[in-house]
Every structure is written in structure tokens, then in C-alpha cells.
C-alpha positions in Angstrom: 0.1 0.0 0.1 3.1 2.3 1.0 4.0 1.9 -2.9 0.5 2.7 -4.6 0.3 6.1 -2.3 3.9 6.8 -3.3 3.2 6.3 -6.5 0.4 8.4 -6.8 2.6 11.2 -4.9 5.1 11.4 -7.6 2.4 11.3 -10.6 0.8 14.8 -8.4 4.1 16.2 -8.3 4.6 15.8 -11.9 1.1 17.6 -12.4 1.2 21.7 -12.0 -0.6 22.6 -8.6 -3.9 24.1 -9.0 -3.4 27.3 -7.9 0.9 28.0 -8.1 1.7 31.1 -8.3 3.2 31.7 -11.7 5.8 34.8 -12.3 5.9 35.5 -16.4 7.7 38.4 -18.6 4.5 40.7 -19.2 3.4 40.4 -15.1 7.0 41.5 -14.5 6.8 44.3 -17.3 3.1 45.4 -15.7 4.9 45.9 -12.4 7.6 47.5 -13.1 6.3 50.1 -15.6 4.2 51.9 -12.8 6.4 51.6 -10.1 8.8 53.4 -12.6 6.6 56.4 -13.5 5.9 56.8 -9.8 9.4 57.3 -9.1 9.9 59.8 -11.5 6.1 61.6 -10.5 8.1 61.2 -6.7 11.1 62.9 -8.3 9.5 65.7 -9.9 7.0 66.4 -7.3 9.1 65.4 -4.3 5.6 63.9 -3.3 6.7 60.0 -1.7 2.3 59.9 -2.9 3.4 59.1 -6.6 5.7 56.5 -5.7 3.1 54.7 -3.6 0.4 54.8 -6.2 2.5 53.7 -8.7 3.7 50.1 -5.9 -0.1 49.8 -5.5 -0.8 50.2 -9.3 1.8 48.0 -10.6 0.9 45.1 -7.7 -2.7 45.4 -9.2 -1.5 45.0 -13.2 1.0 42.5 -11.9 -2.0 39.9 -11.1 -4.2 40.0 -14.4 -1.5 38.9 -17.8 -1.3 35.1 -17.2 0.2 32.5 -19.5 -0.6 28.9 -19.9 1.4 26.2 -21.8 0.9 24.6 -24.8 -0.1 21.9 -23.6 -2.5 23.6 -20.4 -5.7 24.7 -20.0 -6.3 27.2 -17.1 -9.7 27.0 -15.4 -11.4 30.3 -15.0 -13.7 31.3 -11.8 -15.5 34.2 -11.8 -16.4 35.4 -7.9 -16.6 31.5 -7.8 -18.8 30.6 -10.9 -16.8 28.8 -13.8 -16.5 30.5 -16.7 -14.3 28.8 -19.3 -11.3 27.6 -20.4 -8.1 29.5 -20.9 -5.0 29.2 -23.1 -2.6 27.8 -24.4 -0.5 31.5 -24.5 -0.8 34.7 -22.6 -4.6 35.6 -21.4 -5.9 38.3 -19.3 -8.1 38.1 -16.0 -9.6 41.3 -13.9 -7.2 40.9 -10.5 -9.1 39.7 -7.0 -12.3 38.9 -9.3 -11.2 36.4 -11.7 -9.4 33.4 -10.3 -7.5 30.5 -11.7 -8.4 27.4 -10.0 -6.5 24.7 -11.7 -4.0 24.1 -14.5 -4.9 21.1 -16.4 -1.9 19.2 -18.1 -3.7 17.4 -21.3 -0.5 15.3 -22.2 -0.5 11.6 -21.7 0.8 10.8 -17.7 2.1 7.8 -16.7 1.1 6.2 -13.2 2.2 3.0 -11.5 -0.5 1.1 -9.4 -0.4 -2.3 -8.0 -2.6 -5.0 -6.4 -0.3 -6.5 -3.7 -1.8 -9.9 -2.2 -4.7 -10.3 -3.8 -6.8 -13.6 -4.3 -7.3 -15.3 -7.7 -10.8 -16.9 -8.8 -8.7 -20.1 -7.4 -7.4 -18.8 -4.0 -3.9 -17.8 -4.8 -2.5 -15.3 -3.6 -0.8 -12.6 -6.2 1.3 -9.5 -6.4 0.6 -7.2 -9.4 2.6 -4.3 -10.8 0.8 -2.4 -13.7 1.4 0.6 -15.5 -1.2 3.3 -16.7 -1.3 5.7 -19.4 -3.9 8.3 -19.4 -4.9 11.5 -20.5 -7.4 14.6 -19.9 -9.9 15.0 -22.6 -12.2 17.1 -21.1 -10.1 19.8 -18.9 -13.8 21.2 -17.7 -14.9 17.9 -16.2 -11.4 17.2 -14.3 -11.8 20.6 -12.7 -15.5 20.3 -11.7 -16.8 17.0 -11.3 -14.0 15.7 -9.0 -11.6 17.1 -6.3 -8.2 15.3 -7.5 -8.3 13.7 -10.7 -4.7 12.3 -10.5 -5.9 10.7 -7.8 -8.8 9.3 -8.1 -7.4 7.5 -11.4 -4.5 5.6 -9.4 -7.2 4.6 -6.8 -9.5 3.8 -9.6 -7.0 1.5 -11.4 -6.3 0.2 -8.4 -9.8 -1.4 -7.5 -10.5 -2.3 -11.2 -7.0 -4.4 -11.2 -7.9 -6.0 -7.6 -11.8 -6.8 -10.2 -10.0 -8.1 -12.4 -7.8 -10.3 -10.2 -10.5 -11.6 -8.3 -12.3 -13.2 -11.4 -9.4 -14.7 -13.2 -7.8 -17.8 -12.3 -3.7 -17.8 -11.9 -3.3 -19.7 -15.2 -5.4 -17.0 -16.7 -3.6 -14.5 -15.3 0.1 -15.8 -16.2 -1.0 -17.0 -20.2 -3.7 -14.0 -21.0 -1.7 -10.9 -20.4 -3.2 -9.3 -23.4 -6.6 -9.9 -22.4 -6.6 -8.9 -19.0 -4.8 -5.7 -20.5 -7.9 -5.2 -22.5 -10.8 -5.8 -19.9 -8.5 -3.5 -16.8 -8.3 -0.8 -19.5 -12.1 -0.8 -20.8 -13.0 -1.1 -16.5 -10.7 2.1 -15.6 -12.3 3.9 -18.8 -15.6 3.7 -17.7 -14.9 4.8 -14.3 -13.1 7.5 -15.5 -14.7 8.8 -18.5 -17.3 10.6 -16.2 -14.4 12.6 -15.0 -12.8 13.9 -18.2 -10.1 11.1 -18.7 -9.4 8.8 -21.3 -7.2 5.3 -20.6 -4.6 4.9 -23.7 -3.6 1.6 -22.2 -2.6 -0.2 -19.5 0.7 -2.9 -19.4 1.1 -5.1 -16.5 5.0 -5.4 -15.6 5.1 -8.1 -13.4 2.9 -10.9 -11.5 4.5 -12.3 -8.3 3.5 -15.1 -6.7 4.4 -17.0 -3.5 7.7 -19.2 -3.1 5.9 -22.5 -2.5 3.9 -21.9 -5.4 6.9 -21.4 -7.5 8.5 -24.4 -6.5 5.5 -26.8 -7.4 4.8 -25.1 -10.3 8.4 -25.6 -11.2 8.2 -29.5 -10.3 5.1 -29.9 -12.9 6.3 -28.6 -15.6 9.2 -30.7 -14.7 7.1 -34.2 -14.1 5.3 -32.8 -17.8 8.7 -32.2 -19.5 9.5 -35.9 -18.4 6.5 -37.5 -19.5 6.5 -35.9 -22.8 10.3 -37.7 -23.6 9.2 -40.9 -22.3 6.0 -40.5 -24.8 8.1 -39.8 -27.3 10.4 -42.6 -27.2 8.2 -45.3 -26.4 6.7 -43.9 -30.1 10.5 -44.4 -31.3 10.1 -47.6 -29.9 7.1 -48.2 -31.7 8.3 -46.7 -34.8 11.9 -49.6 -34.6 9.8 -52.3 -33.7 8.0 -51.7 -37.0 11.1 -51.8 -38.8 12.4 -54.6 -37.3 8.7 -56.4 -38.6 9.8 -55.5 -42.0 13.4 -56.6 -42.0 12.6 -59.6 -40.2 9.5 -60.6 -43.3 12.8 -59.6 -45.7 14.6 -62.1 -43.9 12.5 -64.7 -44.0 12.5 -66.1 -47.1 16.4 -65.4 -47.7 18.4 -67.3 -45.5 22.0 -65.7 -47.7 20.8 -62.2 -46.9 20.3 -63.1 -43.3 23.6 -64.6 -43.3 25.2 -61.8 -44.5 24.0 -58.9 -42.2 25.2 -61.1 -39.4 28.6 -61.8 -40.6 28.5 -57.5 -40.9 27.3 -57.2 -37.6 30.2 -59.5 -36.4 32.5 -57.3 -38.1 31.7 -54.3 -37.2 31.6 -55.6 -33.5 35.3 -57.1 -33.9 36.9 -54.7 -36.3 38.2 -52.6 -33.0 41.2 -53.2 -30.8 40.4 -55.1 -27.9 36.9 -55.3 -28.8 35.0 -58.2 -27.3 31.3 -60.0 -28.6 29.7 -63.3 -27.5 28.0 -65.3 -30.1 25.5 -68.2 -29.4 27.0 -71.2 -30.4 23.6 -72.3 -32.2 24.2 -68.7 -34.4 27.9 -70.0 -34.8 26.8 -73.8 -36.6 23.5 -72.4 -38.2 25.2 -69.8 -40.0 28.7 -71.2 -40.5 30.6 -68.5 -38.8 33.4 -70.5 -37.2 35.9 -69.3 -40.3 34.9 -65.4 -40.0 35.4 -65.5 -36.5 39.1 -67.8 -36.5 39.7 -64.8 -39.4 38.6 -62.1 -37.1 40.7 -63.6 -34.0 44.0 -63.4 -36.3 43.0 -60.0 -37.1 42.6 -59.5 -33.6 45.8 -60.8 -32.4 47.9 -59.1 -35.5 46.5 -56.0 -33.9 47.9 -56.4 -30.6 51.1 -57.7 -31.6 50.8 -61.0 -30.0 53.8 -62.9 -30.4 52.8 -66.3 -28.6 53.1 -69.0 -31.1 50.9 -71.6 -29.6 48.0 -69.4 -29.2 48.7 -68.2 -33.3 48.8 -72.1 -34.2 45.6 -72.9 -32.4 43.7 -70.4 -34.4 44.9 -71.2 -37.1 43.7 -74.7 -36.5 40.1 -73.5 -35.7 40.2 -71.7 -38.9 41.2 -74.4 -40.9 38.3 -77.1 -39.0 35.7 -74.5 -39.7 36.9 -73.8 -43.4 36.8 -78.0 -43.9 40.8 -78.0 -45.2 43.6 -79.4 -44.1 46.3 -77.4 -42.6 50.0 -77.9 -42.1 
């Protein structure tokens, strides 16, 4: 709540004070001219009455000229009754009869506001920070219909934000910011239009949720990602099994292709230095891969640089027996 009040005070400080006295060049001339004339009269007649009259007349005339900046409008009251707007530029009032009750700034004004510890529709406390961009389109209503229009706009924005949060779930609040900003703009606009104020846009800066809920949401998101990864892996297994089924159909009527595939698998597994592969004896007998195994063993010993002649003779004998030839 303190941050909201501070933001509203900063907004008010950026606006001109309703009855702030303003010194301008024309007022200075209107004061200096009678005073100088009275001083000359006093010097000529040696009578101080001329100087006194000049000072009083200068003070009176200095109250009349006013200058409004390009983006300002001055609200004029004559004997307490509204008579119209003046500005921008130079204008004149009747001293002590007319009064500039307010200077209305018609530029776009920014106001920060927040809703602290506000419950959503699913009873989750959240803190929401937002920025309001608004402007005065009717200075007369802003001066006459509401006492302090900057503060009124700020409080209207805060209550509207609380209303929107109260009927919105946390998931919608986090995902549907654009829709919430549009609804918030319409609601604030409805409340501030009678004051001559229109809302141009509302921007939500941040949505803060409790730390415990952040941890729970993080775990939930992580579980969802793991579930998606497992589903993708299962789908890949299904596709692989389908491809294996097609390959089995191709190999079923072509044993030669199956033997070549098995030999290629053994070669790929044994060609690396230091590799070890276990092959069932039934596969060796049915596919006649004993010669391939012996050749692979000889190649493996050659790569490792073994000098054991008995091991070489044993491997050669195994190779010859499987090839059906006589080895010396």
C-alpha cells in the first residue's frame, strides 16, 4: 500500500499545482512600468504619494496577465463561478475578481499502481504491478467533476485491478495478459470517463506468486517434460519395432541376406582394437561363421602384436577345421 501511495504522490508532483503562482515576463513589465512612473513622479514633485500609487498600481496590474503552456488549459472562476477555459498562450483576468482555480495538463500521464496479496479466483495470493497511460480529454470535467483527478484515476485503477484478479484464475493471469490488460483498460475507462479522463493503455509489468507455489509449478513443469520425453521414446520404440518387423519379413525368405547381415554385425563388433563379442554356439553352427570368427581372432592378435606362437597355431587350426581344409 505504501508503494501505491508513493506512486500517486509522484504523479501529482509531476502535475502543476491548481493555484500555483506563476511569474511571467508580461507580469513583470506590468509591475515595473507603474512603479517606474510613480518613482519619476515622486522625483519631479518631491511627493512620496506618486511612488506609493505606482507600487499599488503595479501590484494590481501584475495579477492580470497569465501565460498557459501549449499543453495546459487554465480553469477560470469569476466570483466562484466557472466562466470558461483559457490557453494556451497569453490571456488576461480581472484581478481579485477572476481566479485560476486549476491548470490542467493534457499530455499523456503515466501512473504506476499495484495490487498486493490479492486472491485469484482459485484462491492464490499474487502481487501484480502495472502501469496506466491516461490523459485528460475534457479539462472542464476534470476540474469540476472530481476533487483530485490524478489521485482518483490511481485509486480507480487499483480497485479495477483487484476486481479483475479476483475473477481470474492464476493460469489465465499468467498466460492471458493481453486479454486482462484489455479488460482492465475498459473497466478503468468506464470509471474515469465521467471525470473527463480517457485511458490509452494498461501494461502489466510483473506478476509475483508465492515462492512455495513457484517450486510446485516448477516440479509440475519438469514432470510434464519428462512425461513428454517418455512418450516420444515409446513412439520411437514402436517405430523401431515396426521397422524390425519389416526387416524380419525380408530376411525370412532370404537366409543368405540374413547370414550376410550377421557377418557384417560381427565384423563391425570385432574390428575395433580390444573388442569382445559373445555369440551363441547355435548361431555359429547354423550360419557357418566359424571361419569368420577364426579370421577375426587372427586379425585381433595381429593388431595387438601377440608373440605367442601356440595361440596363433590354435587359432589357425580352428580356422582350418571350420573351412574344411587340411592345415599343416
